[in-house]
VMD Tcl script that draws the C-alpha trace (Angstrom):
set ca {
  {29.13 80.11 -20.76}
  {31.13 79.42 -23.92}
  {31.07 81.98 -26.55}
  {28.58 80.72 -29.25}
  {29.53 80.81 -32.97}
  {26.88 81.35 -35.84}
  {26.76 78.09 -38.16}
  {28.73 80.61 -40.66}
  {31.05 81.22 -38.02}
  {31.61 78.05 -37.28}
  {31.95 76.71 -41.12}
  {34.48 79.57 -41.65}
  {36.37 78.29 -38.55}
  {36.70 74.55 -39.63}
  {36.76 74.48 -43.53}
  {38.90 75.49 -46.44}
  {35.85 76.16 -48.97}
  {32.01 75.59 -48.81}
  {29.45 74.86 -51.16}
  {25.92 74.76 -50.30}
  {24.03 71.99 -50.95}
  {20.51 73.05 -53.19}
  {17.21 73.15 -51.01}
  {14.40 71.62 -52.55}
  {11.14 72.24 -50.33}
  {7.53 72.68 -50.68}
  {5.96 75.88 -48.62}
  {4.69 75.46 -45.17}
  {0.99 75.89 -44.31}
  {0.00 79.00 -42.52}
  {1.88 78.94 -39.36}
  {3.29 75.29 -39.96}
  {1.40 72.11 -39.62}
  {0.10 72.85 -35.88}
  {-1.27 76.51 -37.28}
  {0.98 77.45 -33.99}
  {-0.42 81.08 -34.18}
  {2.51 83.23 -34.83}
  {5.05 80.85 -36.06}
  {5.34 82.55 -39.42}
  {6.18 85.89 -37.61}
  {9.01 84.18 -35.26}
  {10.72 82.36 -38.53}
  {10.79 85.73 -40.06}
  {12.24 87.46 -37.32}
  {15.14 84.35 -37.11}
  {15.76 84.96 -40.69}
  {16.17 88.51 -40.41}
  {18.27 88.07 -37.22}
  {20.60 85.49 -38.44}
  {20.44 85.88 -42.54}
  {19.51 81.94 -42.34}
  {16.02 80.51 -43.54}
  {16.17 77.13 -41.47}
  {18.11 76.07 -38.43}
  {20.85 73.88 -40.41}
  {23.25 74.97 -43.05}
  {24.32 71.87 -45.13}
  {26.90 71.64 -47.75}
  {30.30 70.14 -49.49}
  {33.24 70.99 -47.86}
  {37.33 70.40 -47.62}
  {38.61 70.51 -44.07}
  {42.31 70.41 -44.09}
  {42.08 68.75 -47.38}
  {39.93 66.41 -47.28}
  {36.16 66.63 -48.91}
  {33.19 66.21 -46.36}
  {29.82 66.76 -46.12}
  {29.59 69.84 -43.29}
  {26.54 70.45 -41.11}
  {26.53 73.40 -39.42}
  {23.39 74.66 -36.85}
  {22.42 78.15 -36.23}
  {21.58 78.42 -32.85}
  {19.99 81.90 -33.70}
  {17.35 80.56 -35.76}
  {14.45 79.52 -33.02}
  {17.58 77.74 -30.76}
  {18.72 75.69 -33.45}
  {15.85 73.62 -32.99}
  {14.87 70.52 -35.49}
  {11.70 70.91 -37.46}
  {10.49 69.16 -40.52}
  {12.28 71.21 -43.33}
  {15.55 70.58 -40.95}
  {14.75 66.72 -41.34}
  {14.61 67.39 -45.00}
  {17.75 68.88 -45.21}
  {19.66 66.70 -42.95}
  {18.27 63.73 -44.81}
  {19.47 65.41 -48.22}
  {23.10 65.93 -46.74}
  {23.23 62.61 -45.60}
  {22.22 61.17 -48.72}
  {24.61 62.97 -50.60}
  {27.30 61.77 -48.63}
  {26.47 58.24 -49.16}
  {26.45 58.99 -53.25}
  {29.31 60.59 -53.49}
  {31.27 58.61 -50.74}
  {32.19 61.45 -48.01}
  {32.38 61.67 -44.44}
  {29.73 63.48 -42.18}
  {31.38 66.35 -40.27}
  {28.21 68.11 -37.87}
  {28.85 71.34 -35.93}
  {25.93 71.08 -33.69}
  {24.38 73.64 -31.64}
  {20.74 73.08 -30.83}
  {18.02 73.23 -28.02}
  {16.04 70.15 -29.19}
  {12.80 69.85 -31.43}
  {10.60 72.66 -32.26}
  {7.79 72.96 -30.25}
  {5.80 74.85 -32.83}
  {5.61 71.91 -34.87}
  {5.18 69.37 -32.10}
  {5.37 65.40 -33.06}
  {5.95 66.03 -36.29}
  {8.98 67.83 -35.13}
  {10.18 65.26 -32.53}
  {9.90 62.50 -35.30}
  {12.21 64.15 -37.18}
  {15.02 62.36 -34.94}
  {13.81 59.12 -36.37}
  {14.73 60.42 -39.81}
  {18.29 61.63 -38.62}
  {18.83 58.30 -36.79}
  {17.85 56.24 -39.83}
  {20.31 58.34 -42.00}
  {22.98 58.21 -39.75}
  {22.56 54.23 -39.10}
  {22.59 53.97 -42.94}
  {26.07 56.09 -43.67}
  {27.46 53.78 -40.73}
  {26.47 50.88 -42.71}
  {27.78 52.25 -45.64}
  {31.42 52.39 -44.44}
  {31.39 56.38 -43.98}
  {33.00 58.01 -40.57}
  {30.91 60.54 -38.97}
  {32.26 63.20 -36.65}
  {30.41 65.91 -34.71}
  {31.51 69.17 -33.42}
  {29.68 70.13 -30.00}
  {29.07 73.99 -29.98}
  {27.07 75.83 -27.22}
  {24.50 74.42 -26.45}
  {24.23 70.70 -27.25}
  {21.18 69.53 -25.77}
  {18.14 67.41 -26.71}
  {17.46 65.32 -29.79}
  {20.50 66.84 -31.39}
  {22.72 65.78 -28.90}
  {21.14 62.25 -28.71}
  {21.66 61.55 -32.50}
  {24.07 63.86 -34.62}
  {26.36 64.43 -31.58}
  {26.48 61.34 -29.33}
  {25.53 59.13 -31.93}
  {28.81 60.38 -34.13}
  {31.89 58.05 -34.46}
  {34.00 60.49 -33.07}
  {32.78 63.78 -30.84}
  {34.66 66.51 -30.07}
  {33.65 69.87 -28.12}
  {34.48 73.32 -27.81}
  {35.80 74.11 -24.18}
  {33.44 75.15 -22.26}
  {29.95 74.44 -23.83}
  {26.69 73.08 -22.44}
  {26.37 69.45 -23.26}
  {23.25 67.47 -22.14}
  {20.37 65.59 -22.99}
  {18.15 68.54 -20.68}
  {18.27 71.64 -21.68}
  {19.14 74.42 -19.08}
  {15.37 75.29 -18.87}
  {14.34 71.53 -18.29}
  {16.73 70.38 -15.71}
  {15.80 70.08 -11.90}
  {15.94 73.24 -9.80}
  {18.94 72.19 -8.01}
  {20.77 70.50 -10.96}
  {24.23 71.15 -10.94}
  {25.24 73.28 -13.54}
  {28.88 71.48 -14.45}
  {27.28 68.45 -15.04}
  {26.07 69.86 -18.07}
  {29.30 70.68 -19.88}
  {31.70 69.40 -22.50}
  {34.43 68.65 -19.53}
  {31.73 66.71 -17.62}
  {30.71 64.50 -20.37}
  {34.58 63.75 -21.41}
  {34.81 62.85 -17.50}
  {32.19 60.38 -18.20}
  {33.39 58.69 -21.40}
  {30.45 60.80 -23.59}
  {33.24 62.63 -26.11}
  {36.53 61.78 -27.32}
  {38.17 65.62 -26.60}
  {37.84 68.98 -26.00}
  {39.62 70.88 -28.47}
  {40.37 74.76 -28.19}
  {38.63 76.69 -31.76}
  {42.06 77.60 -33.15}
  {42.97 73.49 -33.20}
  {39.57 72.63 -34.41}
  {40.59 72.63 -38.07}
  {43.74 70.98 -37.61}
  {41.89 68.14 -35.43}
  {39.15 67.36 -37.19}
  {41.31 67.68 -40.35}
  {43.65 65.07 -38.98}
  {40.44 62.61 -37.85}
  {38.85 62.72 -41.20}
  {42.45 61.94 -43.22}
  {42.77 58.87 -40.22}
  {39.69 57.67 -40.71}
  {39.17 57.60 -44.47}
  {42.36 55.44 -45.20}
  {40.90 51.88 -45.43}
  {43.53 49.04 -45.69}
  {43.61 45.46 -46.02}
  {46.86 44.27 -44.82}
  {47.74 43.46 -41.49}
  {49.61 45.77 -39.20}
  {53.17 44.95 -39.00}
  {54.02 44.42 -34.90}
  {56.29 47.22 -33.61}
  {59.83 45.91 -32.87}
  {60.61 44.97 -29.26}
  {62.05 48.01 -26.90}
  {63.18 46.19 -24.14}
  {66.95 46.33 -23.43}
  {67.96 42.71 -23.99}
  {66.76 40.17 -26.98}
  {67.92 37.44 -24.50}
  {64.94 35.24 -23.73}
  {64.36 34.38 -19.97}
  {65.66 31.15 -18.25}
  {62.96 30.17 -16.10}
  {59.32 30.93 -15.98}
  {59.39 33.39 -13.11}
  {62.43 35.25 -14.73}
  {60.02 36.05 -17.18}
  {57.28 37.13 -14.97}
  {60.10 39.23 -12.96}
  {61.03 40.91 -16.19}
  {57.58 41.63 -17.23}
  {56.83 43.26 -14.05}
  {60.46 45.36 -14.12}
  {59.17 48.91 -13.83}
  {62.30 49.76 -16.13}
  {60.42 47.83 -18.85}
  {59.11 49.88 -21.72}
  {55.27 50.47 -21.53}
  {52.37 51.03 -24.24}
  {53.10 54.78 -24.29}
  {56.82 53.85 -25.54}
  {55.38 51.85 -28.25}
  {52.95 53.94 -29.60}
  {55.32 57.00 -29.56}
  {57.76 54.68 -31.48}
  {55.12 53.23 -33.94}
  {53.14 56.35 -35.05}
  {54.26 59.67 -36.35}
  {50.86 61.07 -35.40}
  {47.87 59.86 -33.98}
  {44.42 60.69 -32.34}
  {42.72 58.97 -29.73}
  {39.54 58.02 -28.96}
  {38.45 58.56 -25.06}
  {35.56 56.66 -23.47}
  {33.04 53.95 -23.34}
  {29.86 56.09 -24.04}
  {28.46 54.40 -20.99}
  {29.63 56.23 -18.51}
  {33.15 55.42 -17.91}
  {36.77 55.63 -18.86}
  {39.87 53.99 -18.06}
  {43.39 55.59 -18.43}
  {45.01 51.96 -18.53}
  {43.23 51.45 -21.97}
  {44.74 53.69 -24.93}
  {42.89 53.86 -27.91}
  {43.22 55.51 -31.62}
  {44.00 56.17 -35.08}
  {47.20 56.79 -36.00}
  {49.82 56.87 -39.18}
  {52.62 54.17 -38.51}
  {55.62 55.32 -39.10}
  {56.71 52.36 -41.58}
  {56.64 53.25 -45.52}
  {53.05 52.52 -47.01}
  {51.15 51.68 -50.04}
  {47.70 51.53 -51.71}
  {44.94 53.08 -50.27}
  {45.83 53.01 -46.79}
  {48.88 55.21 -47.29}
  {48.53 58.39 -45.55}
  {50.77 61.22 -43.83}
  {54.49 60.75 -44.73}
  {53.82 57.44 -46.45}
  {52.80 55.50 -43.67}
  {49.43 53.65 -43.21}
  {47.07 54.38 -41.19}
  {46.23 51.76 -38.20}
  {43.85 51.70 -35.22}
  {44.91 50.69 -31.88}
  {44.22 49.57 -28.44}
  {47.08 49.13 -26.13}
  {46.84 48.20 -22.02}
  {49.36 50.29 -19.99}
  {50.39 47.72 -17.53}
  {47.50 48.41 -14.85}
  {44.65 46.06 -14.31}
  {41.75 46.78 -17.12}
  {38.55 48.22 -16.09}
  {35.40 47.75 -17.55}
  {35.28 50.44 -19.49}
  {38.53 49.98 -20.84}
  {37.50 46.80 -22.43}
  {34.15 48.63 -23.73}
  {36.71 51.20 -25.20}
  {38.53 48.99 -27.06}
  {35.52 47.09 -28.24}
  {34.17 50.26 -29.76}
  {37.69 50.93 -31.43}
  {37.79 47.86 -32.79}
  {34.14 47.73 -34.43}
  {34.55 51.04 -35.42}
  {37.94 50.54 -37.51}
  {36.22 47.33 -38.53}
  {33.30 49.29 -40.10}
  {35.88 51.36 -41.74}
  {38.05 48.71 -42.98}
  {41.06 49.63 -40.88}
  {43.84 47.00 -39.43}
  {44.22 47.07 -35.62}
  {47.14 46.75 -33.40}
  {46.67 45.52 -30.03}
  {49.32 45.63 -27.16}
  {48.55 43.43 -24.45}
  {49.90 44.46 -21.14}
  {47.90 43.53 -17.80}
  {47.98 41.69 -15.02}
  {44.44 41.05 -15.34}
  {40.94 42.36 -15.45}
  {39.89 44.62 -12.60}
  {38.35 42.56 -10.03}
  {37.05 44.38 -7.08}
  {33.51 44.89 -6.01}
  {33.14 48.30 -8.15}
  {34.39 46.17 -11.39}
  {31.64 43.97 -10.60}
  {29.00 46.54 -10.22}
  {30.17 47.91 -13.64}
  {29.93 44.63 -15.52}
  {33.47 43.30 -16.18}
  {32.18 39.78 -17.33}
  {30.08 41.49 -19.88}
  {32.32 43.81 -20.83}
  {35.14 41.06 -21.58}
  {32.33 39.04 -23.20}
  {31.81 42.29 -25.73}
  {35.40 42.26 -26.63}
  {36.13 38.97 -27.18}
  {33.35 39.06 -29.65}
  {34.47 41.94 -31.14}
  {37.99 40.32 -31.91}
  {36.46 36.85 -33.01}
  {34.19 38.38 -35.66}
  {36.20 41.24 -36.99}
  {36.79 41.34 -40.60}
  {39.71 43.72 -40.66}
  {42.80 42.53 -40.00}
  {44.17 42.32 -36.26}
  {47.85 42.29 -35.09}
  {48.61 41.71 -31.12}
  {52.15 42.32 -29.52}
  {52.48 40.86 -26.14}
  {54.95 43.53 -24.44}
  {54.61 42.73 -20.63}
  {52.22 41.06 -18.57}
  {49.81 38.69 -20.10}
  {47.20 38.14 -17.21}
  {44.67 35.70 -17.90}
  {41.03 36.23 -19.66}
  {41.59 39.81 -19.17}
  {44.28 39.71 -21.33}
  {43.49 37.40 -23.88}
  {40.34 39.31 -24.81}
  {42.28 41.63 -26.62}
  {44.74 38.97 -28.50}
  {44.48 38.44 -32.04}
  {43.69 35.02 -32.04}
  {46.41 33.35 -35.27}
  {48.46 36.75 -35.10}
  {49.88 37.26 -31.73}
  {53.67 38.08 -31.06}
  {55.52 38.41 -28.13}
  {58.90 40.34 -26.84}
  {61.03 38.80 -24.68}
  {59.96 40.96 -21.69}
  {56.60 39.34 -21.76}
  {55.01 36.35 -20.15}
  {51.24 34.86 -21.00}
  {49.73 32.72 -18.34}
  {46.03 31.21 -17.75}
  {46.44 32.85 -13.91}
  {49.29 34.64 -12.00}
  {51.92 31.99 -10.68}
  {51.28 33.20 -7.40}
  {47.59 32.53 -7.57}
  {47.81 29.21 -8.78}
  {50.03 28.39 -6.16}
  {47.23 29.34 -3.42}
  {44.99 27.81 -5.32}
  {46.53 24.61 -5.21}
  {47.11 24.87 -1.61}
  {51.19 25.48 -1.72}
  {53.00 27.75 0.22}
  {53.80 31.30 -1.66}
  {57.64 30.35 -1.69}
  {56.74 27.79 -4.55}
  {55.43 30.31 -7.01}
  {58.68 30.60 -9.02}
  {58.30 26.47 -9.47}
  {54.67 27.05 -10.08}
  {55.50 29.86 -13.52}
  {57.57 27.34 -14.60}
  {55.06 24.29 -14.46}
  {52.52 27.12 -16.42}
  {55.31 27.40 -19.20}
  {54.66 30.99 -19.38}
  {58.18 32.25 -21.04}
  {57.62 33.87 -24.39}
  {59.36 30.69 -26.15}
  {57.21 28.76 -24.55}
  {54.48 30.26 -25.84}
  {55.64 29.78 -29.29}
  {56.49 25.90 -28.80}
  {52.63 25.55 -27.23}
  {51.30 27.93 -30.18}
  {49.93 30.50 -28.40}
  {51.78 33.09 -30.47}
  {53.24 33.06 -33.48}
  {56.81 34.50 -33.10}
  {59.11 36.36 -30.38}
  {59.70 40.11 -31.65}
  {63.22 41.00 -31.51}
  {64.83 44.62 -31.54}
  {64.22 44.73 -35.23}
  {61.96 42.66 -37.54}
  {59.49 40.03 -36.26}
  {60.57 36.14 -36.13}
  {59.10 33.36 -35.92}
  {61.49 30.26 -34.78}
  {60.73 26.99 -36.21}
  {59.30 24.66 -33.51}
  {61.32 21.89 -31.53}
  {62.09 18.97 -32.20}
}
mol new
graphics top color blue
foreach p $ca { graphics top sphere $p radius 0.5 }
foreach p [lrange $ca 0 end-1] q [lrange $ca 1 end] { graphics top cylinder $p $q radius 0.2 }
display resetview
């Protein structure tokens, strides 16, 4: 079990300064709304033990230089449970955040809803969910830091409902608290590490790194921009274009060709990753997050070292799994809501086509990504850096703003598969590649991509003829 921080200790660990928001509450009826015998005495003992008069402390803070509304749960006060007064304070905090255009950071440590207030306590989850939704609609980011424990309705609203979810090492995380789980339940399944593996949280962060990590996220998510991200320069060894379709395929499949990680390292001075699809899955073949671009920035979107904030979703050259498509969809929708431009890097032989991918809904996952790209209001830029295998690659491509490197190809289907479908012998795959017109220069001539990016600035050659 992780060491449990009090609300005030958690606030001090994270913030540069903290001013508590004013509290305006009416008096409780004796022993609360249910006249639960001993409730008043329990609250009095909790106050004496913790120094707090409710299970949550809300205020305005500065976190590594960025102002935010900070919500901290006190687990020592009746297990950090949510009651009517908790709901009052959370609603007031969210209302303040929207009025002052501030992000919301929740330091969650709760066992769920307060039994002594019955269904009136449980319905506070609806209040919290509504406030979170209103704040999301206002274009303000929400971050959650999961402390020990984070269970019940607090996990299902403030925790799992945040845009970015971080957790301290070893903390309990799960909808079911420790006393209501099945007797044979594996405790390891209810940990931050298990939730990370399941795609439900973005990172496990050590306490000494928490202020810097949350500060970076706040800086990244509060810097909107209306200008498209420029495509990165090509990182290949040669700007020479392939002579044939088959040579284009071979160059794109070369193990020496730079992959997404190299492009991201060159494009960003600093970045932070989101992880997981929030549906139980992860895919190491899709890298998603936000970063400060290495180019000079201007306007409200400029940030660290003058670089602009850009969101990214990048395929790494493997067959993309359903969780990868869903994570990219999550990334694009979040960036769209916050007004942050998106860069996508396309590099996949295609979508995963095994039986497990079908059971995980690969078709629906691709459809969701197509829809997110098609309806995004924030500008999207795509660079094809390697293989562009069919719809599994096209789903990540920006219509009208896709570029290609000399080491890439895009095809309706892999040449070998096209030859097989056409009942041609395998040795005719190279000729089929030529017929498919998959080379970068072919894609420009067809109007599929805007231009070819050499090892410098992007260029758009004139159409042939």
